[in-house]
C-alpha positions as CSV (number, residue, x, y, z in Angstrom):
1,X,-18.4,-17.7,8.5
2,X,-17.0,-17.4,11.8
3,X,-18.3,-14.2,14.1
4,X,-20.0,-12.5,11.3
5,X,-23.1,-12.4,10.2
6,X,-24.5,-12.0,6.5
7,X,-26.3,-8.7,8.1
8,X,-22.6,-7.6,8.9
9,X,-21.4,-8.5,5.5
10,X,-24.4,-6.2,4.1
11,X,-23.7,-3.1,6.8
12,X,-19.9,-3.7,5.5
13,X,-20.9,-2.5,1.6
14,X,-21.0,-6.3,0.7
15,X,-23.2,-6.9,-2.0
16,X,-24.9,-10.5,-1.7
17,X,-26.5,-12.3,-4.6
18,X,-30.5,-12.4,-5.3
19,X,-30.0,-15.9,-3.7
20,X,-28.3,-15.8,-1.0
21,X,-28.0,-19.7,-0.4
22,X,-26.2,-19.9,-3.8
23,X,-24.6,-16.8,-4.8
24,X,-20.9,-15.6,-3.7
25,X,-20.0,-12.0,-2.3
26,X,-18.8,-9.5,-4.2
27,X,-16.6,-7.0,-2.6
28,X,-16.9,-3.3,-4.7
29,X,-14.4,-0.6,-4.1
30,X,-10.5,-1.7,-4.8
31,X,-10.9,-3.7,-8.2
32,X,-13.6,-1.3,-9.7
33,X,-12.1,1.0,-13.2
34,X,-11.3,4.1,-13.1
35,X,-10.4,6.5,-16.7
36,X,-8.2,8.6,-14.1
37,X,-5.6,5.3,-13.6
38,X,-2.0,7.1,-13.4
39,X,0.4,4.4,-14.4
40,X,3.7,4.3,-13.0
41,X,6.7,2.5,-14.6
42,X,7.6,-0.7,-12.8
43,X,11.6,-0.3,-12.6
44,X,13.5,-3.4,-12.0
45,X,14.9,-4.5,-8.7
46,X,16.6,-7.2,-6.5
47,X,14.0,-9.5,-4.0
48,X,15.7,-9.0,-0.6
49,X,14.5,-11.1,2.4
50,X,14.6,-14.4,2.0
51,X,14.4,-16.9,-0.8
52,X,11.6,-18.9,-1.8
53,X,10.7,-22.2,0.1
54,X,10.6,-25.2,-1.1
55,X,7.3,-26.4,-1.8
56,X,5.4,-30.0,-1.3
57,X,2.2,-31.1,-2.3
58,X,1.6,-32.5,1.4
59,X,2.9,-30.0,3.3
60,X,4.3,-26.1,1.4
61,X,7.1,-25.1,2.6
62,X,5.5,-22.0,4.2
63,X,3.3,-23.6,6.2
64,X,5.0,-23.8,9.8
65,X,6.2,-19.8,9.3
66,X,2.2,-19.2,9.4
67,X,1.5,-21.4,12.1
68,X,4.3,-19.6,14.1
69,X,2.4,-15.9,12.8
70,X,-0.7,-17.4,14.3
71,X,0.2,-18.1,17.5
72,X,1.5,-14.7,18.1
73,X,5.0,-14.6,16.6
74,X,4.2,-12.5,14.0
75,X,7.0,-10.4,12.2
76,X,6.5,-7.1,13.4
77,X,6.3,-6.2,16.2
78,X,3.2,-3.4,17.4
79,X,1.1,-5.3,14.9
80,X,-2.2,-6.3,15.9
81,X,-2.0,-10.4,15.5
82,X,-4.1,-12.3,13.3
83,X,-5.8,-14.3,16.2
84,X,-7.7,-10.5,17.2
85,X,-10.1,-11.0,14.2
86,X,-10.2,-14.5,13.1
87,X,-10.2,-17.7,14.4
88,X,-9.7,-18.7,10.3
89,X,-6.7,-19.4,8.4
90,X,-5.6,-19.4,4.9
91,X,-6.5,-21.8,2.9
92,X,-2.9,-22.7,1.8
93,X,-3.2,-24.8,-1.3
94,X,-4.6,-21.6,-3.2
95,X,-1.7,-19.8,-2.5
96,X,1.8,-19.3,-4.0
97,X,4.7,-18.3,-1.5
98,X,5.9,-14.9,-1.4
99,X,9.3,-15.6,-2.3
100,X,11.1,-11.9,-0.6
101,X,9.2,-8.4,-1.3
102,X,10.7,-5.5,-3.2
103,X,7.7,-3.3,-3.6
104,X,4.5,-2.1,-1.8
105,X,1.3,-1.1,-2.9
106,X,-1.6,0.5,-1.0
107,X,-5.3,0.2,-1.2
108,X,-8.4,1.0,0.5
109,X,-11.3,-1.4,1.2
110,X,-13.8,0.4,-1.2
111,X,-16.9,-0.2,1.0
112,X,-18.8,2.1,2.6
113,X,-17.3,5.0,4.5
114,X,-15.5,3.7,7.3
115,X,-15.1,6.7,10.7
116,X,-15.3,3.9,13.6
117,X,-12.7,4.1,16.4
118,X,-13.6,0.4,18.0
119,X,-11.0,-2.1,17.6
120,X,-14.3,-4.6,17.8
121,X,-16.0,-2.4,14.7
122,X,-12.6,-3.1,12.9
123,X,-12.2,-6.3,13.3
124,X,-15.7,-7.1,11.7
125,X,-14.9,-5.0,8.6
126,X,-11.3,-7.0,8.3
127,X,-13.2,-10.4,8.4
128,X,-15.9,-9.0,6.7
129,X,-13.4,-8.3,3.7
130,X,-11.7,-11.8,4.6
131,X,-14.7,-13.6,4.0
132,X,-15.9,-12.1,0.6
133,X,-12.2,-12.6,-0.8
134,X,-12.4,-16.1,0.2
135,X,-16.3,-16.9,-0.1
136,X,-16.9,-15.2,-3.1
137,X,-13.6,-14.7,-4.8
138,X,-12.4,-18.3,-4.3
139,X,-9.4,-16.6,-2.8
140,X,-7.0,-18.0,-0.4
141,X,-6.9,-15.3,2.5
142,X,-8.1,-11.7,3.0
143,X,-6.0,-10.3,-0.1
144,X,-3.9,-7.8,2.5
145,X,-0.9,-8.2,4.5
146,X,-1.9,-5.3,6.7
147,X,-4.8,-3.2,7.6
148,X,-4.9,0.0,8.9
149,X,-7.8,1.3,10.8
150,X,-9.1,5.4,11.1
151,X,-7.4,5.0,14.6
152,X,-4.5,4.5,13.3
153,X,-4.0,0.6,14.7
154,X,-1.9,-1.9,12.1
155,X,-3.2,-5.2,12.2
156,X,-1.9,-8.4,10.7
157,X,-3.9,-9.7,7.5
158,X,-2.3,-12.2,5.1
159,X,0.9,-14.0,6.2
160,X,3.8,-12.7,4.9
161,X,4.8,-15.9,4.0
162,X,2.1,-16.1,1.0
163,X,1.5,-14.0,-2.0
164,X,-1.3,-11.6,-1.5
165,X,-4.0,-10.5,-4.0
166,X,-4.4,-7.0,-4.2
167,X,-3.1,-5.9,-7.2
168,X,-4.0,-8.2,-9.8
169,X,-1.9,-11.2,-11.5
170,X,1.6,-11.1,-11.7
171,X,1.4,-7.5,-10.2
172,X,0.8,-9.3,-6.2
173,X,4.1,-11.2,-6.8
174,X,6.8,-10.0,-4.1
175,X,4.4,-7.1,-3.5
176,X,3.5,-6.8,0.4
177,X,0.0,-4.9,0.6
178,X,-1.4,-2.7,3.1
179,X,-5.5,-1.6,3.0
180,X,-6.3,1.6,4.6
181,X,-9.9,0.9,5.9
182,X,-12.2,3.3,4.6
183,X,-13.8,4.7,1.2
184,X,-11.1,7.4,0.1
185,X,-13.4,8.5,-2.9
186,X,-16.2,9.3,-0.3
187,X,-13.9,10.3,2.5
188,X,-10.7,11.8,4.0
189,X,-8.3,9.8,5.4
190,X,-7.7,10.4,9.3
191,X,-4.7,12.2,11.1
192,X,-4.3,8.6,12.6
193,X,-4.4,6.5,9.7
194,X,-2.3,8.8,7.9
195,X,0.7,9.1,10.7
196,X,0.3,5.0,10.9
197,X,0.4,5.0,7.3
198,X,3.5,7.2,6.5
199,X,5.6,5.3,9.6
200,X,4.6,1.9,8.4
201,X,5.4,2.0,4.6
202,X,8.7,4.1,5.7
203,X,9.4,1.3,8.5
204,X,8.9,-1.7,5.5
205,X,10.7,0.1,3.3
206,X,13.5,0.1,5.5
207,X,13.2,-3.4,6.5
208,X,12.8,-4.4,2.7
209,X,15.5,-1.9,1.5
210,X,12.6,-0.9,-1.0
211,X,12.8,2.8,-2.7
212,X,10.1,5.1,-2.8
213,X,9.9,4.0,-6.6
214,X,8.5,1.3,-5.7
215,X,6.0,2.5,-3.2
216,X,2.5,2.2,-5.3
217,X,-0.9,2.7,-5.1
218,X,-3.5,0.2,-6.5
219,X,-4.9,2.6,-9.7
220,X,-1.0,2.8,-10.8
221,X,-0.6,-0.7,-11.7
222,X,-4.0,-1.9,-12.5
223,X,-7.2,0.3,-14.2
224,X,-9.5,0.6,-10.6
225,X,-10.3,3.7,-8.3
226,X,-8.6,2.3,-5.5
227,X,-7.0,4.1,-3.2
228,X,-9.7,6.6,-3.6
229,X,-9.1,10.0,-4.8
230,X,-8.3,11.6,-1.6
231,X,-5.9,9.0,-0.5
232,X,-4.3,8.9,-3.8
233,X,-3.7,12.7,-3.9
234,X,-1.9,12.1,-0.3
235,X,0.3,9.5,-1.7
236,X,1.3,11.4,-4.7
237,X,1.9,14.9,-2.1
238,X,4.0,12.5,-0.3
239,X,6.2,11.3,-2.9
240,X,6.8,14.3,-4.3
241,X,7.7,16.7,-1.6
242,X,9.8,13.6,0.3
243,X,7.9,13.3,2.6
244,X,7.9,10.1,5.5
245,X,7.8,7.1,2.8
246,X,10.4,9.1,0.9
247,X,13.4,9.6,3.5
248,X,12.8,5.5,5.0
């Protein structure tokens, strides 16, 4: 793993197996079950943005787009590019093309509480998640497309051209994944992260013409504690009161 030690991973709340040499890395929190799951209906919706690219075995159709994003030509202004936190690219052979976006799902990372405000601490946390998702889960890359830290910075995660691995199976299809760093069963989101989440989700709703009825939290799609009781409660209040996201 590039730029992070095993000690960093342990400190970030990732669990190493008994044999470090042979064990996978397990990322907790976002995949845990919960009896408090709140399922919401999944309305049908058109898929906007580009059609799915043609895929050929020797060169996936989205590879050029990913290379442009990695070179700092990301699709969303104000987002910290992927190159700021990792030199590793996705394993494209493990991923499916996104093929357009028609819904958004919000998560927490579910590890230990995280309150650090430096970009260095945030980048280490994001890289730890990516390493766990790739090396432990066997995924193509970090599962989320965007990451929000406690200072409200938005970081580029998995390229938008690739389907995410954040909501489980078919729920990942056409689904933009956004994670807020921290564990919101054990802490409350900062004002900065909430303001950033509101504004960023609203911008993506407008960009992809997504109604508020298709903005979900993870536990509304799958049995899990994610995004934690405190962030879940905030999301429910925001949607029910016609908050920033509903006005997009």
